[in-house]
VODOKE-858470 format. One record per residue (C-alpha): residue number from 1; x, z, y. Coordinates in pm, whole numbers. Example, Ala and Ser with C-alpha at 12.3 -4.5 7.8 and 13.67 -1.06 7.14 Angstrom:
residues 2
SITE     i       xx       zz       yy
SITE     1     1230      780     -450
SITE     2     1367      714     -106
end
This chain:
residues 461
SITE     i       xx       zz       yy
SITE     1     8354    13026     7950
SITE     2     8176    13243     8206
SITE     3     8008    13160     8536
SITE     4     8301    13334     8704
SITE     5     8545    13096     8536
SITE     6     8352    12796     8672
SITE     7     8304    12938     9020
SITE     8     8678    13005     9050
SITE     9     8765    12635     9011
SITE    10     8777    12494     9364
SITE    11     9060    12249     9302
SITE    12     9215    12087     8997
SITE    13     9581    12052     9094
SITE    14     9785    12357     8992
SITE    15     9468    12537     8879
SITE    16     9509    12843     8658
SITE    17     9165    12792     8504
SITE    18     9130    12654     8153
SITE    19     9097    12279     8101
SITE    20     8742    12342     7981
SITE    21     8656    12524     8301
SITE    22     8814    12254     8516
SITE    23     8629    11977     8334
SITE    24     8301    12165     8365
SITE    25     8358    12225     8736
SITE    26     8425    11855     8793
SITE    27     8111    11752     8605
SITE    28     7902    12020     8778
SITE    29     7952    11909     9139
SITE    30     8195    12192     9213
SITE    31     8483    11957     9297
SITE    32     8403    11732     9597
SITE    33     8550    11383     9569
SITE    34     8607    11127     9844
SITE    35     8651    10757     9764
SITE    36     8814    10557    10043
SITE    37     8707    10192    10043
SITE    38     8358    10085     9935
SITE    39     8416     9719     9864
SITE    40     8341     9526     9549
SITE    41     8564     9757     9342
SITE    42     8536    10074     9550
SITE    43     8158    10107     9539
SITE    44     8137    10073     9158
SITE    45     8415    10331     9126
SITE    46     8244    10572     9364
SITE    47     7919    10523     9175
SITE    48     8072    10604     8836
SITE    49     8237    10912     8984
SITE    50     7902    11012     9133
SITE    51     7706    10972     8811
SITE    52     7962    11196     8640
SITE    53     8034    11461     8903
SITE    54     7740    11440     9142
SITE    55     7942    11517     9456
SITE    56     8090    11198     9603
SITE    57     8145    11089     9961
SITE    58     8247    10728    10010
SITE    59     8433    10633    10326
SITE    60     8440    10285    10472
SITE    61     8516    10160    10823
SITE    62     8232     9904    10811
SITE    63     7919    10069    10956
SITE    64     7691     9809    10795
SITE    65     7830     9894    10451
SITE    66     7781    10266    10512
SITE    67     7428    10223    10642
SITE    68     7335     9999    10349
SITE    69     7458    10253    10095
SITE    70     7297    10551    10267
SITE    71     6968    10362    10256
SITE    72     7006    10338     9880
SITE    73     7097     9969     9884
SITE    74     7395     9779     9747
SITE    75     7599     9527     9946
SITE    76     7808     9421     9642
SITE    77     7644     9118     9487
SITE    78     7618     9008     9124
SITE    79     7738     9335     8976
SITE    80     7498     9415     8688
SITE    81     7344     9760     8707
SITE    82     7510     9858     9034
SITE    83     7212     9822     9274
SITE    84     6992    10041     9054
SITE    85     7269    10298     9007
SITE    86     7340    10323     9381
SITE    87     6971    10367     9455
SITE    88     6939    10649     9201
SITE    89     7258    10826     9311
SITE    90     7171    10823     9680
SITE    91     6821    10947     9599
SITE    92     6974    11232     9397
SITE    93     7218    11307     9682
SITE    94     7507    11255     9442
SITE    95     7650    10975     9661
SITE    96     7671    10947    10036
SITE    97     7877    10729    10267
SITE    98     8049    10781    10600
SITE    99     8245    10578    10854
SITE   100     8467    10880    10921
SITE   101     8738    10905    10654
SITE   102     8892    11211    10820
SITE   103     8564    11400    10783
SITE   104     8552    11300    10417
SITE   105     8910    11418    10376
SITE   106     8832    11757    10531
SITE   107     8562    11824    10271
SITE   108     8714    11672     9957
SITE   109     8944    11821     9695
SITE   110     9007    11490     9519
SITE   111     9088    11180     9726
SITE   112     9070    10835     9564
SITE   113     9207    10536     9757
SITE   114     9087    10186     9665
SITE   115     9149     9961     9965
SITE   116     9282     9603     9965
SITE   117     9650     9508     9982
SITE   118     9659     9161    10139
SITE   119     9973     8957    10192
SITE   120    10092     8812    10519
SITE   121    10155     8446    10593
SITE   122    10517     8519    10500
SITE   123    10395     8646    10158
SITE   124    10488     9007    10240
SITE   125    10257     9279    10101
SITE   126    10060     9424    10393
SITE   127    10014     9799    10343
SITE   128     9867     9873    10686
SITE   129     9521     9961    10552
SITE   130     9669    10194    10292
SITE   131     9888    10359    10558
SITE   132     9587    10430    10779
SITE   133     9387    10585    10496
SITE   134     9683    10797    10384
SITE   135     9722    10935    10736
SITE   136     9351    11022    10747
SITE   137     9376    11201    10413
SITE   138     9693    11382    10517
SITE   139     9521    11526    10821
SITE   140     9256    11681    10597
SITE   141     9474    11773    10301
SITE   142     9452    12128    10164
SITE   143     9659    12311     9900
SITE   144     9532    12221     9554
SITE   145     9406    11877     9659
SITE   146     9481    11573     9444
SITE   147     9533    11226     9591
SITE   148     9487    10924     9362
SITE   149     9585    10570     9456
SITE   150     9392    10299     9268
SITE   151     9466     9994     9482
SITE   152     9737     9759     9359
SITE   153    10065     9807     9546
SITE   154    10432     9718     9501
SITE   155    10605     9957     9259
SITE   156    10755    10266     9427
SITE   157    10488    10265     9701
SITE   158    10324    10588     9585
SITE   159    10645    10788     9559
SITE   160    10843    10642     9847
SITE   161    10570    10561    10100
SITE   162    10250    10752    10027
SITE   163    10409    11086     9937
SITE   164    10625    11128    10251
SITE   165    10335    11011    10469
SITE   166    10105    11273    10318
SITE   167    10368    11542    10362
SITE   168    10429    11444    10725
SITE   169    10059    11436    10815
SITE   170     9962    11754    10631
SITE   171    10264    11977    10676
SITE   172    10244    12044    10301
SITE   173    10490    11955    10027
SITE   174    10450    11813     9679
SITE   175    10358    12109     9468
SITE   176    10109    12223     9730
SITE   177     9910    11908     9648
SITE   178     9921    11642     9377
SITE   179     9960    11266     9390
SITE   180     9906    11006     9117
SITE   181     9872    10632     9079
SITE   182     9587    10525     8851
SITE   183     9547    10146     8876
SITE   184     9213     9975     8903
SITE   185     9164     9759     8590
SITE   186     8830     9605     8678
SITE   187     8685     9253     8689
SITE   188     8405     9134     8914
SITE   189     8078     9100     8731
SITE   190     8156     9378     8484
SITE   191     8286     9657     8706
SITE   192     8070     9940     8572
SITE   193     8151     9851     8214
SITE   194     8524     9840     8286
SITE   195     8534    10165     8481
SITE   196     8329    10352     8222
SITE   197     8567    10256     7946
SITE   198     8620     9894     7845
SITE   199     8990     9982     7864
SITE   200     9179    10312     7877
SITE   201     9275    10436     8223
SITE   202     9644    10430     8307
SITE   203     9761    10750     8480
SITE   204    10101    10822     8631
SITE   205    10173    11113     8864
SITE   206    10465    11186     9094
SITE   207    10497    11511     8897
SITE   208    10369    11632     8562
SITE   209    10092    11843     8710
SITE   210     9958    11541     8902
SITE   211     9949    11340     8579
SITE   212     9765    11623     8402
SITE   213     9505    11672     8676
SITE   214     9438    11299     8718
SITE   215     9412    11258     8341
SITE   216     9153    11535     8325
SITE   217     8941    11356     8586
SITE   218     8950    11014     8427
SITE   219     8880    11154     8082
SITE   220     8542    11255     8223
SITE   221     8444    10904     8336
SITE   222     8626    10673     8093
SITE   223     8507    10666     7733
SITE   224     8838    10518     7614
SITE   225     9034    10802     7766
SITE   226     9365    10772     7947
SITE   227     9715    10638     7887
SITE   228     9954    10875     8064
SITE   229    10283    10712     8161
SITE   230    10611    10861     8277
SITE   231    10551    10846     8651
SITE   232    10361    10678     8934
SITE   233    10605    10388     8961
SITE   234    10555    10302     8594
SITE   235    10178    10304     8646
SITE   236    10216    10076     8950
SITE   237    10433     9840     8745
SITE   238    10174     9829     8464
SITE   239     9912     9690     8701
SITE   240    10147     9439     8863
SITE   241    10288     9328     8526
SITE   242     9935     9255     8396
SITE   243     9888     9005     8678
SITE   244    10236     8858     8648
SITE   245    10187     8790     8278
SITE   246     9877     8588     8352
SITE   247    10033     8397     8640
SITE   248    10341     8298     8438
SITE   249    10134     8214     8130
SITE   250     9894     7996     8331
SITE   251    10194     7824     8491
SITE   252    10324     7738     8142
SITE   253     9986     7591     8049
SITE   254     9966     7398     8376
SITE   255    10313     7252     8334
SITE   256    10234     7151     7977
SITE   257     9918     6982     8106
SITE   258    10127     6755     8329
SITE   259    10285     6606     8013
SITE   260     9946     6484     7887
SITE   261     9979     6119     7983
SITE   262    10343     6077     7882
SITE   263    10297     6251     7547
SITE   264     9977     6058     7481
SITE   265     9805     6363     7332
SITE   266     9537     6613     7418
SITE   267     9757     6902     7530
SITE   268     9457     7136     7524
SITE   269     9412     7064     7153
SITE   270     9779     7136     7092
SITE   271     9753     7466     7285
SITE   272     9440     7573     7101
SITE   273     9600     7499     6765
SITE   274     9928     7668     6858
SITE   275     9732     7980     6948
SITE   276     9614     8020     6589
SITE   277     9962     8155     6522
SITE   278     9949     8529     6601
SITE   279    10260     8527     6820
SITE   280    10130     8254     7053
SITE   281     9874     8306     7329
SITE   282     9902     8022     7580
SITE   283     9632     8030     7847
SITE   284     9424     7732     7960
SITE   285     9545     7489     8227
SITE   286     9336     7418     8534
SITE   287     9333     7295     8894
SITE   288     9497     7612     9031
SITE   289     9492     7990     9032
SITE   290     9265     8183     9267
SITE   291     9127     8527     9334
SITE   292     9251     8839     9507
SITE   293     9491     8939     9227
SITE   294     9696     8687     9030
SITE   295     9818     8466     9320
SITE   296     9932     8771     9516
SITE   297    10085     9018     9272
SITE   298    10406     8819     9212
SITE   299    10497     8880     9575
SITE   300    10477     9257     9514
SITE   301    10807     9212     9327
SITE   302    10949     8897     9486
SITE   303    10945     9024     9845
SITE   304    11019     9401     9850
SITE   305    11309     9398     9604
SITE   306    11655     9241     9602
SITE   307    11656     9151     9232
SITE   308    11624     8775     9188
SITE   309    11297     8653     9038
SITE   310    11333     8281     8961
SITE   311    11069     8281     8686
SITE   312    10804     8446     8904
SITE   313    10879     8214     9194
SITE   314    10873     7904     8974
SITE   315    10541     8009     8822
SITE   316    10395     8045     9170
SITE   317    10524     7701     9267
SITE   318    10378     7541     8953
SITE   319    10037     7696     9003
SITE   320    10031     7623     9376
SITE   321    10099     7255     9301
SITE   322     9798     7212     9069
SITE   323     9554     7124     9351
SITE   324     9794     6842     9446
SITE   325     9808     6731     9081
SITE   326     9427     6732     9070
SITE   327     9397     6517     9382
SITE   328     9654     6276     9243
SITE   329     9436     6227     8935
SITE   330     9144     6149     9165
SITE   331     9361     5891     9340
SITE   332     9462     5734     9007
SITE   333     9103     5713     8887
SITE   334     8990     5547     9207
SITE   335     9280     5299     9205
SITE   336     9196     5201     8848
SITE   337     8854     5100     8983
SITE   338     9005     4910     9276
SITE   339     8941     5179     9538
SITE   340     9156     5380     9776
SITE   341     9118     5753     9826
SITE   342     9102     5724    10205
SITE   343     8795     5500    10182
SITE   344     8615     5709     9919
SITE   345     8364     5991     9905
SITE   346     8455     6287     9684
SITE   347     8245     6588     9584
SITE   348     8391     6918     9465
SITE   349     8175     7121     9228
SITE   350     8245     7492     9235
SITE   351     8421     7638     9537
SITE   352     8464     8001     9434
SITE   353     8768     8093     9230
SITE   354     8575     8200     8920
SITE   355     8232     8117     8772
SITE   356     7950     8347     8879
SITE   357     8162     8523     9142
SITE   358     8119     8482     9516
SITE   359     8489     8541     9596
SITE   360     8678     8243     9743
SITE   361     9014     8405     9817
SITE   362     9295     8165     9718
SITE   363     9044     7941     9543
SITE   364     9207     7610     9444
SITE   365     8905     7432     9592
SITE   366     9029     7525     9939
SITE   367     9359     7342     9892
SITE   368     9188     7053     9711
SITE   369     8943     7004     9997
SITE   370     9225     7012    10253
SITE   371     9434     6758    10061
SITE   372     9138     6524    10021
SITE   373     9045     6557    10386
SITE   374     9404     6493    10495
SITE   375     9402     6176    10282
SITE   376     9107     6042    10479
SITE   377     8837     6088    10215
SITE   378     8487     6207    10296
SITE   379     8464     6544    10120
SITE   380     8156     6736    10011
SITE   381     8119     7064     9826
SITE   382     7856     7208     9594
SITE   383     7843     7578     9513
SITE   384     7525     7779     9450
SITE   385     7716     8106     9510
SITE   386     7798     8033     9875
SITE   387     7593     8020    10193
SITE   388     7892     7925    10409
SITE   389     8186     7690    10348
SITE   390     8369     7727    10678
SITE   391     8697     7803    10498
SITE   392     8688     7461    10329
SITE   393     8763     7117    10471
SITE   394     8431     6971    10357
SITE   395     8058     6951    10416
SITE   396     7829     7153    10190
SITE   397     7545     6989     9999
SITE   398     7295     7167     9772
SITE   399     7308     7122     9398
SITE   400     6953     6982     9405
SITE   401     7076     6686     9610
SITE   402     7367     6600     9383
SITE   403     7191     6329     9185
SITE   404     7084     6156     9509
SITE   405     7420     6171     9680
SITE   406     7641     5871     9600
SITE   407     8008     5958     9558
SITE   408     8313     5778     9426
SITE   409     8466     6079     9252
SITE   410     8359     6424     9136
SITE   411     8590     6719     9072
SITE   412     8456     7006     8862
SITE   413     8676     7297     8969
SITE   414     8466     7604     8887
SITE   415     8198     7564     8617
SITE   416     7916     7785     8743
SITE   417     7632     7842     8499
SITE   418     7399     7646     8728
SITE   419     7605     7333     8661
SITE   420     7498     7341     8297
SITE   421     7172     7172     8398
SITE   422     7346     6868     8547
SITE   423     7259     6551     8359
SITE   424     7589     6369     8380
SITE   425     7462     6054     8212
SITE   426     7187     6026     8473
SITE   427     7445     6073     8747
SITE   428     7655     5797     8594
SITE   429     7355     5564     8583
SITE   430     7237     5654     8934
SITE   431     7584     5637     9094
SITE   432     7697     5278     9074
SITE   433     7984     5394     9294
SITE   434     8111     5674     9066
SITE   435     8461     5587     8944
SITE   436     8599     5908     8798
SITE   437     8511     6269     8718
SITE   438     8789     6528     8703
SITE   439     8711     6809     8460
SITE   440     8927     7098     8572
SITE   441     8817     7353     8311
SITE   442     8743     7164     7986
SITE   443     8368     7214     8021
SITE   444     8230     6859     8005
SITE   445     8139     6684     7682
SITE   446     8371     6410     7559
SITE   447     8092     6159     7490
SITE   448     7972     6124     7849
SITE   449     7915     5768     7964
SITE   450     8164     5788     8247
SITE   451     8536     5784     8320
SITE   452     8649     6143     8286
SITE   453     8991     6299     8323
SITE   454     9033     6649     8180
SITE   455     9330     6851     8299
SITE   456     9536     6893     7986
SITE   457     9316     6649     7794
SITE   458     9368     6321     7974
SITE   459     9123     6032     8011
SITE   460     8818     5969     7796
SITE   461     8559     5695     7844
end
C-alpha cells in the first residue's frame, strides 16, 4: 500500500480503494467523522472514535456541554475512564465539539447520529430531534459520505424516514451517499468497555455498500467485530427486540411475585432454581421498570404499526403496576402493626432507576412517591446520587441522617452501594416506630431483627 493509495481515500462509501487502504485512512485521521449528540452515550462513542481515528467533531446544541468538552472536561458522570480519555483527546486535538451541527456536517465524511428518542404523553415515539439532525446533515452531505444512525428508533425509520429526508435536503440520491443503522448497545457505567467490544456491533445498511462501509468502520473500534444483518430495518428491530425481551421477561417475574402470599413460597427461590435448567432464564422481580430504554421501546412497535401486540401491552401494564403493588405491601405492613398509611411516615431508599447511575427517567420511585403522597403519608427520599428530587413527591434527606429520622416504613427500591453500610439492626432498635421494610431487590439479609417484606420472597421476621 503506497502513500498515494492512502491519500486517495477521502470517503469510504463507494470507494475504489482497497479495504486495507480505507481502514488505514480511517485510522490515520484522513476521514473526518462527526458525532451528533454528546450525551451520556454520545460522548463515550465520540471518544472511542477519536482514540481510533483522531479526527472527530462532536456536535451538541447545549453550549455548556460543548464548552466543557473543549476545555478538556467531561460532563458525563460516573463513567469509568471517560474523563481522562476526553482530557487526553482534546489535548491531542483528536476531539473537538461545536454547537453548530451544520458546520460539522460540511466538514465530515462520516456522520454518526446518537440523539434521544423520547415518547410523548400519548406514548408515541417523538422523532423531532432526529429529524432536525438529519436535516442538518443533509444540508452538508457530499457524494461518498456515510450516515450512521445509532439512536434507538422504531423499525423502518432509517429507510422510510431518514433516507428520504437526506435525499430531499441534499439533492443527492442513495448511491451518491450511504446510510446504515448500527444500534447503540451500551450501558451506563461501562460505556467505554461496551463500545470497544464487550459485544459485537450490529450493522445493517439500506444497501449492501452501506453495510460494507459501516462494517469497516466499526471493525476498527470494536474488538468483537461486527454482525452484519440483511438491512437497516433488521438492525433497528434487533435493538428494539433486546429491550422487549427484557420488559416481557421482567413482567413474567413480577406477575409470579404477586403469587407469593397465596402460594406460601419464596417465589424468588423457585425462579432461581428453575433457572438452573438451561432453557429457563426468568429475570428478577422488583418494584417497577425504569430507565430510558426498557419502559419505552415497546411503544416503538405498539404505536407505529397496525399489528396487534397484546403481549407487549400486557407486559407494560404489569410492570407499570408494580409501584402500586409495592405501596400496597407498605399499607399491609402498617395495618398489621395497627397503623394507617395516611398517618405514617415512609422513606424511600434509592430514587434512581439503577444502582450507581444518576438517571431517574421512568424510575419506579417516582410513581411510588406519588402514590404514597396521594395516600396522605409523609414521604422522604434518600439517594446519594442525586442533588435534586424535584421530580419526586417527597422531601430529600441525606443518608447520614437516616438512623436519626424516625419512620414507620422503609422501601428499598434501588440498592446503591452506599446503602451497604446501613446497620439495619441499629435502625430497628432506634426506630420504635418502624413497622415494615420493603425489600424491592432481594438485597437485605433474612435474619434482620425487623419485619421485612421482599418482593417475590414474602414476609420474614
